[in-house]
Structures are given as C-alpha cells and as structure tokens.
C-alpha positions as CSV (number, residue, x, y, z in Angstrom):
1,M,0.0,0.0,0.0
2,A,2.8,2.4,0.9
3,S,4.5,1.9,-2.5
4,Y,1.2,2.4,-4.3
5,F,0.7,5.8,-2.8
6,D,4.4,6.7,-3.0
7,D,4.2,6.1,-6.8
8,R,1.1,8.4,-7.0
9,A,2.4,11.2,-4.7
10,P,3.8,13.4,-7.5
11,G,0.9,15.5,-8.8
12,W,-1.6,14.0,-6.3
13,D,-3.2,17.3,-5.4
14,E,-3.7,18.4,-9.0
15,R,-5.2,15.0,-10.0
16,T,-7.6,14.8,-7.0
17,G,-8.5,18.4,-6.6
18,A,-7.4,18.0,-2.9
19,P,-6.9,21.7,-2.1
20,G,-10.2,22.6,-3.6
21,P,-13.4,23.6,-1.7
22,S,-15.5,20.7,-2.9
23,H,-12.8,18.2,-1.8
24,L,-12.8,19.6,1.8
25,A,-16.5,20.5,2.0
26,P,-17.6,17.4,3.9
27,L,-14.9,17.8,6.5
28,A,-15.7,21.6,6.8
29,V,-19.3,20.8,7.6
30,A,-18.5,17.9,9.9
31,V,-16.2,20.0,12.1
32,T,-19.2,22.3,12.9
33,K,-21.0,19.3,14.4
34,I,-18.5,18.6,17.2
35,D,-19.3,20.2,20.5
36,R,-15.8,20.8,21.8
37,R,-12.8,22.5,20.2
38,P,-9.9,20.0,20.2
39,E,-6.6,20.5,21.9
40,R,-5.0,17.7,19.8
41,A,-6.3,16.5,16.5
42,L,-5.0,13.6,14.2
43,D,-5.7,13.4,10.5
44,L,-5.4,9.7,9.5
45,G,-4.4,9.0,6.0
46,T,-3.3,12.7,5.6
47,G,-1.8,12.2,2.2
48,T,-0.3,15.6,1.2
49,G,-1.7,17.2,4.4
50,V,-4.5,19.2,2.9
51,A,-7.1,18.1,5.6
52,A,-4.6,18.5,8.4
53,L,-3.8,22.1,7.3
54,F,-7.5,22.8,7.1
55,L,-7.8,21.6,10.7
56,A,-4.9,23.8,11.8
57,R,-6.8,26.9,10.3
58,E,-10.1,25.8,11.8
59,F,-8.6,25.2,15.3
60,P,-5.8,27.7,15.7
61,H,-5.0,26.7,19.3
62,A,-4.9,22.9,18.6
63,S,-1.9,20.7,18.0
64,I,-2.4,18.9,14.7
65,R,-0.8,15.7,13.6
66,G,-1.1,14.0,10.2
67,A,-0.2,10.4,9.6
68,D,0.1,8.5,6.4
69,I,1.7,5.2,5.3
70,S,3.4,6.9,2.3
71,E,6.7,8.5,2.9
72,R,6.5,10.6,-0.3
73,M,3.0,11.9,0.6
74,I,4.4,12.9,4.0
75,R,7.3,14.7,2.4
76,Q,4.9,16.8,0.3
77,A,2.8,17.5,3.5
78,K,5.9,18.7,5.4
79,A,6.8,21.0,2.5
80,K,3.4,22.8,2.9
81,I,3.9,23.7,6.6
82,G,6.2,26.7,6.0
83,L,7.0,28.6,9.2
84,D,5.5,26.9,12.2
85,P,7.4,28.4,15.2
86,E,5.2,26.8,17.8
87,G,5.4,23.3,16.2
88,R,1.6,23.1,16.1
89,I,1.6,21.0,12.9
90,A,3.6,17.8,12.3
91,F,3.4,15.0,9.9
92,R,4.8,11.5,10.2
93,V,4.9,8.2,8.3
94,A,2.7,5.7,10.2
95,D,0.4,2.8,9.6
96,A,-3.2,3.7,10.5
97,A,-3.6,0.1,11.9
98,R,-0.8,0.6,14.5
99,L,-0.3,4.3,15.4
100,P,2.7,5.5,17.4
101,W,0.9,7.7,19.9
102,P,-0.3,6.7,23.4
103,E,-3.9,5.7,24.1
104,G,-6.3,8.6,24.5
105,H,-3.9,11.1,23.1
106,F,-6.3,13.0,20.8
107,D,-9.6,14.9,21.1
108,L,-10.4,14.6,17.4
109,V,-9.5,12.0,14.7
110,T,-10.4,12.8,11.1
111,Q,-10.4,10.4,8.1
112,L,-10.9,12.0,4.7
113,N,-11.4,9.5,1.9
114,M,-10.0,6.7,4.0
115,P,-11.4,3.3,5.1
116,P,-12.4,3.4,8.8
117,F,-9.9,2.2,11.4
118,F,-12.4,1.5,14.2
119,A,-10.2,0.0,16.9
120,E,-7.2,2.2,16.4
121,T,-9.4,5.4,16.2
122,A,-11.0,4.3,19.5
123,R,-7.6,3.7,21.1
124,M,-6.3,7.2,19.9
125,L,-9.3,9.2,21.2
126,R,-10.0,10.4,24.7
127,H,-13.4,9.8,26.2
128,G,-15.7,12.5,24.8
129,G,-13.5,12.9,21.7
130,H,-14.9,12.9,18.2
131,V,-14.2,11.0,15.0
132,I,-15.1,12.4,11.6
133,V,-15.2,10.1,8.5
134,A,-15.7,12.2,5.4
135,A,-15.8,11.2,1.7
136,S,-15.2,14.0,-0.9
137,S,-17.3,12.3,-3.6
138,G,-19.7,10.4,-1.4
139,E,-20.4,6.9,-2.7
140,R,-18.1,7.4,-5.6
141,T,-15.1,7.8,-3.3
142,P,-12.8,4.7,-3.7
143,F,-12.8,4.0,0.1
144,F,-16.4,5.0,0.8
145,T,-18.1,3.4,3.8
146,P,-21.9,3.6,4.3
147,D,-23.2,5.4,7.4
148,S,-24.8,2.2,8.6
149,V,-21.4,0.4,8.6
150,L,-19.7,3.3,10.3
151,E,-22.4,3.5,13.0
152,R,-22.2,-0.2,13.7
153,G,-18.4,-0.3,13.7
154,F,-17.9,2.7,16.0
155,R,-20.8,1.6,18.3
156,R,-18.8,-1.6,19.0
157,H,-16.1,0.7,20.4
158,D,-18.4,2.8,22.6
159,F,-19.1,5.6,20.1
160,V,-22.4,7.4,19.6
161,K,-23.4,8.9,16.3
162,V,-23.6,12.7,16.5
163,S,-24.4,13.6,12.9
164,A,-24.2,12.4,9.3
165,G,-25.1,14.2,6.1
166,R,-24.2,15.3,2.6
167,I,-22.9,18.4,1.0
168,G,-22.6,18.6,-2.7
169,S,-21.4,15.2,-3.8
170,G,-19.6,14.5,-0.5
171,S,-20.7,13.0,2.7
172,Y,-19.7,13.0,6.4
173,F,-20.2,11.0,9.6
174,V,-19.4,12.3,13.1
175,A,-19.4,10.2,16.3
176,R,-18.4,10.8,19.9
177,K,-16.5,8.4,22.1
178,G,-18.5,7.5,25.3
179,E,-17.5,9.4,28.5
C-alpha cells in the first residue's frame, strides 16, 4: 500500500483536486458538528496534508498531527507547513492500523477519503473525543463506507453517532466516544 501511494504522490493534489473547496466541504461541515474544540487532532491518511492544514486553520490553538503510510506523501505535506514556530503541525509516516501515539492522546480524529480504522481510532481518542469520517465524492469515493457500517463499527467501540449528512457530492459521519 505504501509503494502504491508513493508512486502516486507526484501530482496528487492536482489530480484529485485536494486543495479545492469541494474536496474539503464534507470535512468543513463535519467540524461544525462537534461540541468541543480539540486541543489535539489527528488526521489519519493525511496524504499531502490538505485536511490537516484545514484543521490547523479551523482550530488555531490545537496541536495537529497528520499520519500516512506513504513517505512521499508525508514529504509533500511537510513541504506545505512553512513557518510553524510553535510546532503546532507535524506529519509522520505511520500505519493507521498501528499508530505510534499513546492511548487517549487525541480529542479529534479525522479520516478523509479513508477506510475506517475503528479499533485504532477508539484507542487514539480520549473519552468524549470525536471522530469524523468524510468522503469528498460520497459513494463514488474509492474508500467510501456507508453510514450504517460506520455507525455499527464505531458503536462496538463505545461511540455514539452525532451527525451524518451530505454536502454537494460529498458525505460526512461524526461520532463521539463515550465518556
């Protein structure tokens, strides 16, 4: 999987429209559905970092981490950071099935155009934290997961659905980890 995305990293943003408003619209709507501003957020499958950088703008006091299995994608994400004197934003190569952070480290985990990682997301989130699973092109997104599957999968890990919906051709699902 890493080599697949490493090979596709050059020109990724241009081919996918990643920096565009329609690409991020489901995530942008979903963050308005959470009831707490996060102190620490993780963008799983961050790719070139577009969603993580959006989170950094949306939550200017939060520490933002982006993780992706592709080293080339992470290099591109790091190149976008620019000056970050407070070290608020960081990217690292990591497998979403075995993340390097301690249990309960984050208040928010986002997954844009990614398959869900139920158990690892549950391990990463503090009680009361939120998960957002968003798909830029709804059902046409290659890794799309229906809301019913998301709800069932997260419920097994003590999550409660907060909201789900559509914007344009995209969709989003938001759940909160039990307290």
